[in-house]
C-alpha positions as CSV (number, residue, x, y, z in Angstrom):
1,X,-7.4,-1.5,16.6
2,X,-5.8,-4.8,15.5
3,X,-2.7,-6.0,17.3
4,X,-0.6,-9.0,16.6
5,X,0.0,-11.6,19.2
6,X,3.5,-10.3,19.7
7,X,2.1,-6.8,20.4
8,X,-0.4,-8.2,22.9
9,X,2.4,-10.0,24.6
10,X,4.6,-6.9,24.6
11,X,1.8,-4.8,26.2
12,X,1.2,-7.4,28.9
13,X,4.9,-7.6,29.7
14,X,5.1,-3.8,29.7
15,X,2.1,-3.5,32.1
16,X,3.8,-5.8,34.6
17,X,7.0,-3.8,34.3
18,X,5.1,-0.5,34.8
19,X,3.4,-1.9,37.9
20,X,6.7,-2.9,39.3
21,X,9.1,-0.1,38.3
22,X,7.1,3.0,37.3
23,X,3.9,3.3,39.4
24,X,5.8,3.3,42.8
25,X,7.9,6.3,41.8
26,X,5.6,8.3,39.5
27,X,4.3,10.7,42.2
28,X,7.8,11.2,43.7
29,X,9.3,12.1,40.3
30,X,6.7,14.8,39.9
31,X,6.8,16.0,43.5
32,X,10.6,16.2,43.6
33,X,11.1,17.3,40.0
34,X,13.7,14.5,39.7
35,X,14.9,12.8,36.6
36,X,14.5,9.1,37.2
37,X,17.9,8.1,36.1
38,X,17.5,4.7,37.7
39,X,15.0,3.8,35.0
40,X,17.4,4.4,32.1
41,X,19.2,1.1,32.3
42,X,15.9,-0.7,33.0
43,X,14.3,0.9,30.0
44,X,17.3,0.0,27.9
45,X,17.1,-3.7,29.0
46,X,13.4,-3.7,28.0
47,X,14.3,-2.1,24.7
48,X,12.2,1.0,25.4
49,X,15.0,3.5,24.8
50,X,15.8,2.0,21.3
51,X,12.4,0.7,20.2
52,X,12.8,2.4,16.7
53,X,16.2,0.8,16.1
54,X,15.9,-2.0,13.4
55,X,16.9,-5.5,14.2
56,X,19.8,-5.4,11.7
57,X,21.5,-2.8,13.9
58,X,20.8,-4.7,17.2
59,X,17.5,-3.1,18.1
60,X,14.0,-4.4,18.7
61,X,12.8,-3.2,15.3
62,X,9.5,-2.0,16.6
63,X,7.0,-0.5,14.2
64,X,5.0,2.7,15.0
65,X,2.1,0.8,16.4
66,X,4.3,-0.9,19.0
67,X,5.9,2.4,19.8
68,X,2.4,3.9,20.4
69,X,1.5,1.0,22.6
70,X,4.5,1.7,24.8
71,X,3.8,5.4,24.9
72,X,0.1,4.9,25.9
73,X,0.8,2.4,28.6
74,X,3.5,4.4,30.3
75,X,1.5,7.7,30.0
76,X,-1.4,6.1,31.9
77,X,0.9,6.4,35.0
78,X,3.3,9.2,34.1
79,X,3.8,11.3,30.9
80,X,7.2,12.3,32.1
81,X,8.4,8.7,32.2
82,X,6.5,7.9,29.0
83,X,8.5,10.6,27.2
84,X,11.8,9.1,28.3
85,X,11.0,6.2,25.9
86,X,8.9,8.1,23.4
87,X,11.2,11.0,22.7
88,X,14.6,9.2,22.8
89,X,14.3,7.6,19.4
90,X,14.0,10.9,17.5
91,X,17.4,12.2,18.5
92,X,19.5,9.8,16.4
93,X,17.6,6.8,15.2
94,X,14.9,8.6,13.0
95,X,17.2,11.1,11.3
96,X,20.0,8.6,10.6
97,X,17.6,5.9,9.3
98,X,15.9,8.3,6.9
99,X,18.7,10.7,6.0
100,X,22.0,9.4,7.3
101,X,24.5,7.2,5.5
102,X,25.5,3.7,6.3
103,X,28.8,4.8,7.9
104,X,27.0,7.0,10.3
105,X,24.5,4.2,11.2
106,X,27.4,1.7,11.8
107,X,29.2,4.3,13.9
108,X,26.3,5.3,16.2
109,X,23.8,2.5,16.2
110,X,25.8,-0.1,18.1
111,X,26.0,2.3,21.0
112,X,22.3,3.1,20.8
113,X,21.5,-0.6,20.7
114,X,23.0,-1.1,24.2
115,X,20.1,0.9,25.6
116,X,22.0,3.3,27.7
117,X,22.2,6.3,25.3
118,X,20.0,9.3,25.7
119,X,19.5,11.7,22.7
120,X,17.8,15.0,22.0
121,X,16.7,17.2,19.2
122,X,17.5,21.0,19.2
123,X,15.2,23.0,16.9
124,X,13.6,25.8,18.9
125,X,15.3,29.1,19.7
126,X,14.1,32.1,21.7
127,X,12.8,33.9,18.6
128,X,12.2,30.8,16.4
129,X,9.4,28.3,17.4
130,X,6.9,27.3,14.7
131,X,8.8,29.6,12.3
132,X,11.7,27.2,11.9
133,X,13.2,29.3,9.0
134,X,14.0,32.2,11.3
135,X,16.5,30.3,13.5
136,X,19.8,32.1,14.1
137,X,22.2,29.3,15.2
138,X,24.9,29.1,12.5
139,X,27.2,26.4,11.2
140,X,30.1,27.8,9.2
141,X,32.7,25.8,7.3
142,X,36.0,25.9,9.2
143,X,38.3,25.2,6.2
144,X,39.2,21.7,7.6
145,X,36.2,19.9,6.3
146,X,34.1,20.6,9.4
147,X,31.7,23.2,10.8
148,X,31.8,25.7,13.6
149,X,28.5,26.1,15.5
150,X,27.5,29.3,17.2
151,X,24.2,30.2,18.8
152,X,21.6,28.9,21.2
153,X,18.5,26.7,21.5
154,X,15.8,26.7,24.1
155,X,13.3,24.3,25.7
156,X,15.5,21.3,24.8
157,X,14.1,18.1,26.4
158,X,16.9,15.9,27.8
159,X,19.5,18.6,27.3
160,X,21.2,18.1,30.7
161,X,21.4,14.3,30.3
162,X,21.7,13.7,26.6
163,X,24.8,12.0,25.1
164,X,24.1,13.3,21.6
165,X,21.9,16.1,20.2
166,X,20.8,16.5,16.6
167,X,21.1,20.2,16.1
168,X,19.6,22.3,13.3
169,X,21.6,25.3,12.2
170,X,21.8,27.8,9.3
171,X,24.6,27.0,6.8
172,X,23.7,29.9,4.5
173,X,22.5,33.5,4.6
174,X,19.5,34.5,6.7
175,X,17.6,35.4,3.6
176,X,17.3,31.8,2.4
177,X,14.6,30.9,5.0
178,X,14.2,27.1,5.3
179,X,16.5,26.3,2.3
180,X,19.8,26.8,4.2
181,X,19.2,24.7,7.3
182,X,21.4,21.7,7.9
183,X,21.4,19.0,10.6
184,X,24.4,17.9,12.7
185,X,25.0,15.3,15.4
186,X,26.7,17.0,18.4
187,X,28.4,15.0,21.0
188,X,27.6,16.9,24.3
189,X,31.1,16.3,25.6
190,X,32.5,18.5,22.8
191,X,34.2,21.8,23.9
192,X,32.0,24.8,23.3
193,X,28.8,23.0,24.4
194,X,27.0,24.4,27.5
195,X,23.7,23.6,29.1
196,X,21.9,26.5,30.8
197,X,19.7,26.6,33.8
198,X,16.9,24.0,33.9
199,X,13.5,25.4,33.1
200,X,10.8,25.5,35.8
201,X,7.6,24.1,34.2
202,X,3.9,23.8,34.8
203,X,4.0,20.0,34.3
204,X,6.4,17.3,33.2
205,X,8.3,17.6,36.4
206,X,11.3,15.2,36.3
207,X,11.8,15.6,32.6
208,X,14.9,17.8,32.2
209,X,14.5,20.7,29.9
210,X,17.0,23.5,29.4
211,X,18.6,25.9,27.0
212,X,21.8,25.0,25.3
213,X,24.6,27.2,23.9
214,X,27.3,26.7,21.2
215,X,30.4,28.8,21.4
216,X,32.7,28.0,18.4
217,X,31.8,24.3,18.8
218,X,33.5,22.2,16.1
219,X,31.4,19.5,14.3
220,X,33.2,17.2,11.9
221,X,31.9,16.9,8.4
222,X,31.0,13.2,9.0
223,X,28.5,14.3,11.7
224,X,26.4,16.3,9.2
225,X,23.2,14.4,8.5
226,X,22.2,14.3,4.8
227,X,23.3,17.1,2.4
228,X,23.8,20.7,3.3
229,X,20.5,22.5,3.1
230,X,18.4,19.4,3.8
231,X,17.8,20.3,7.4
232,X,14.3,21.5,7.1
233,X,13.1,18.4,5.4
234,X,14.9,16.3,8.1
235,X,13.3,18.4,10.8
236,X,9.8,17.9,9.4
237,X,10.3,14.2,8.9
238,X,11.3,13.8,12.6
239,X,8.3,15.7,13.7
240,X,5.8,13.9,11.4
241,X,7.0,10.5,12.6
242,X,6.9,11.5,16.2
243,X,3.5,13.2,16.3
244,X,1.5,9.9,16.5
245,X,3.6,9.1,19.6
246,X,2.5,12.3,21.2
247,X,-1.0,11.4,20.3
248,X,-0.6,8.0,22.0
249,X,0.9,9.7,25.1
250,X,-2.2,11.9,25.2
251,X,-4.5,8.9,24.9
252,X,-2.6,7.2,27.8
253,X,-2.7,10.3,29.9
254,X,-6.5,10.7,29.4
255,X,-7.1,7.0,30.0
256,X,-5.2,7.2,33.3
257,X,-7.4,10.2,34.3
258,X,-10.6,8.4,33.3
259,X,-9.7,5.3,35.2
260,X,-9.0,7.3,38.3
261,X,-12.2,9.3,37.9
262,X,-14.3,6.1,37.5
263,X,-12.7,4.6,40.6
264,X,-13.2,7.7,42.7
265,X,-16.8,8.1,41.5
266,X,-17.7,4.6,42.7
267,X,-16.1,5.3,46.1
268,X,-17.2,8.9,46.9
269,X,-20.6,9.2,48.6
270,X,-22.8,12.3,48.7
271,X,-26.5,12.6,49.7
272,X,-26.5,9.0,50.9
273,X,-25.2,7.3,47.7
274,X,-22.3,6.9,45.4
275,X,-21.8,9.9,43.2
276,X,-21.5,7.5,40.3
277,X,-25.3,7.1,40.6
278,X,-25.9,10.7,39.5
279,X,-26.9,10.9,35.9
280,X,-25.0,14.2,35.3
281,X,-21.8,12.6,36.4
282,X,-22.5,9.4,34.4
283,X,-22.9,11.6,31.3
284,X,-19.5,13.2,32.0
285,X,-17.8,9.8,32.3
286,X,-19.5,8.5,29.1
287,X,-18.3,11.6,27.1
288,X,-14.8,11.1,28.5
289,X,-14.8,7.5,27.5
290,X,-16.0,8.2,23.9
291,X,-13.5,11.0,23.5
292,X,-10.6,8.8,24.6
293,X,-11.7,5.9,22.3
294,X,-12.1,8.2,19.3
295,X,-8.6,9.6,19.8
296,X,-7.2,6.1,20.3
297,X,-8.7,5.0,17.0
298,X,-7.3,7.9,15.1
299,X,-3.8,7.5,16.6
300,X,-3.5,3.8,15.8
301,X,-5.0,4.3,12.3
302,X,-2.3,6.8,11.7
303,X,0.3,4.3,13.1
304,X,-1.0,1.6,10.8
305,X,-0.6,3.9,7.7
306,X,3.0,4.5,8.7
307,X,3.7,0.8,9.3
308,X,2.5,0.0,5.8
309,X,5.1,2.4,4.3
310,X,5.1,5.3,1.9
311,X,5.4,4.4,-1.8
312,X,5.5,8.0,-2.8
313,X,6.2,11.5,-1.5
314,X,2.4,12.2,-2.0
315,X,1.5,9.3,0.3
316,X,3.9,10.7,3.0
317,X,2.2,14.1,2.7
318,X,-1.1,12.5,3.3
319,X,0.4,10.7,6.3
320,X,1.8,14.0,7.6
321,X,-1.7,15.5,7.6
322,X,-3.1,12.4,9.4
323,X,-0.2,12.7,11.9
324,X,-1.2,16.3,12.6
325,X,-4.8,15.2,13.1
326,X,-3.8,12.5,15.5
327,X,-1.6,14.7,17.6
328,X,-3.9,17.7,17.6
329,X,-7.2,15.8,18.3
330,X,-5.6,13.5,21.0
331,X,-3.9,16.4,22.8
332,X,-7.0,18.6,22.8
333,X,-9.0,15.5,24.1
334,X,-6.4,14.9,26.8
335,X,-6.7,18.5,28.1
336,X,-10.5,18.2,28.3
337,X,-10.6,14.7,29.8
338,X,-8.0,15.4,32.5
339,X,-9.8,18.7,33.3
340,X,-13.1,16.8,33.6
341,X,-11.4,14.2,35.8
342,X,-10.3,17.0,38.2
343,X,-13.9,18.2,38.2
344,X,-15.3,14.8,39.1
345,X,-12.9,14.6,42.1
346,X,-14.2,18.0,43.2
347,X,-12.0,19.7,45.8
348,X,-9.9,16.6,46.2
349,X,-8.9,16.8,42.5
350,X,-7.2,20.1,43.1
351,X,-5.0,18.5,45.7
352,X,-1.7,16.8,45.0
353,X,-2.8,13.7,47.0
354,X,-4.5,12.4,43.8
355,X,-2.8,12.0,40.4
356,X,-5.5,13.8,38.3
357,X,-4.1,17.3,39.0
358,X,-0.7,16.0,37.7
359,X,-2.4,14.5,34.6
360,X,-4.1,17.9,33.9
361,X,-0.8,19.8,34.3
362,X,1.0,17.4,32.1
363,X,-1.7,17.4,29.4
364,X,-1.3,21.1,28.6
365,X,2.2,20.8,27.0
366,X,0.9,18.3,24.4
367,X,-1.2,21.0,22.8
368,X,2.0,23.1,22.4
369,X,5.1,21.1,21.7
370,X,5.8,19.0,18.5
371,X,4.0,21.9,16.7
372,X,1.2,23.9,18.3
373,X,-2.3,22.7,17.6
374,X,-2.9,25.9,15.6
375,X,-0.1,24.9,13.3
376,X,-1.5,21.4,13.0
377,X,-4.9,22.8,11.9
378,X,-3.1,24.8,9.2
379,X,-1.3,21.6,8.0
380,X,-4.6,19.7,7.8
381,X,-6.4,22.6,6.0
382,X,-3.6,22.9,3.5
383,X,-3.7,19.2,2.7
384,X,-7.5,19.5,2.2
385,X,-7.1,22.5,-0.1
386,X,-4.1,21.4,-2.1
């Protein structure tokens, strides 16, 4: 992949920051299932919380390649901590840049630019996952120019700590499927907003995730993003633009596992020599390295396409399929490579004294969220057959 000098410098600076601020707490964050709130202002000062925010609004103005660099480097140490940066931009920045109006951008972006604001996206419901059109949360006109939200969402990342959440709700009858969904910015301090009990997860410990509930919560008209009924398009655009980031997180996670496996293989001795001298293990490491590099190339090629822009809706559809490829391939790869890393560690890999078991637990969710990998295969197939 080709990086500019600024991107090389950014990566080098980020690596030093990670060694100083992230590596020392990564294991404790997982072990204690603790949200590392102390990193929020540090991430903000580094621009990591607001990477996607353009310079004209006071942000770093990072392109998708730079965002993927940050996601990969952080995930080499901790996916939980990587997602604090990677996921934050999709709650407000992406929907407002692509579908919001200038008044909304001028209202919210100065706060975002300070690097202390956490945001979330609320799409999934107990009976509505990949089938977005079956959501039940409703937004009804209140007669005063606003909306009243009622319903619930589940598995919402950052729900307990978010300042704002972009919520998708039905603004028409159930029979309209995806054509009656609209998007709203909800201030989490608004009466009628409640966060449920935090989820207990296989991995991503320390990343808060919980259901949220809306009980006659009023949202002013000026907090609706785009036109009424545009919500499904907004939702898909958010996911499409974030999927390469999940691919980059998967690459970083796998690279971290590979690095740990190589180091351990050199140190561990059996039958009078280092286990790295056994050809069977060498083949495993070689396969892992090739898989990581192949996924990296696909992710950054996808980012390059996005950075060059979309002259037409057809070009965005092509990018959408490529984004699905990147997310699907990289996350499947990360699951395999982290599992192989545990195997190379042997019994030690199953213990929490080494990071590879955490990498393996964290890798699984990447095959599920931001669209299951089965859905991504459908997206790719449909683009091929269209």
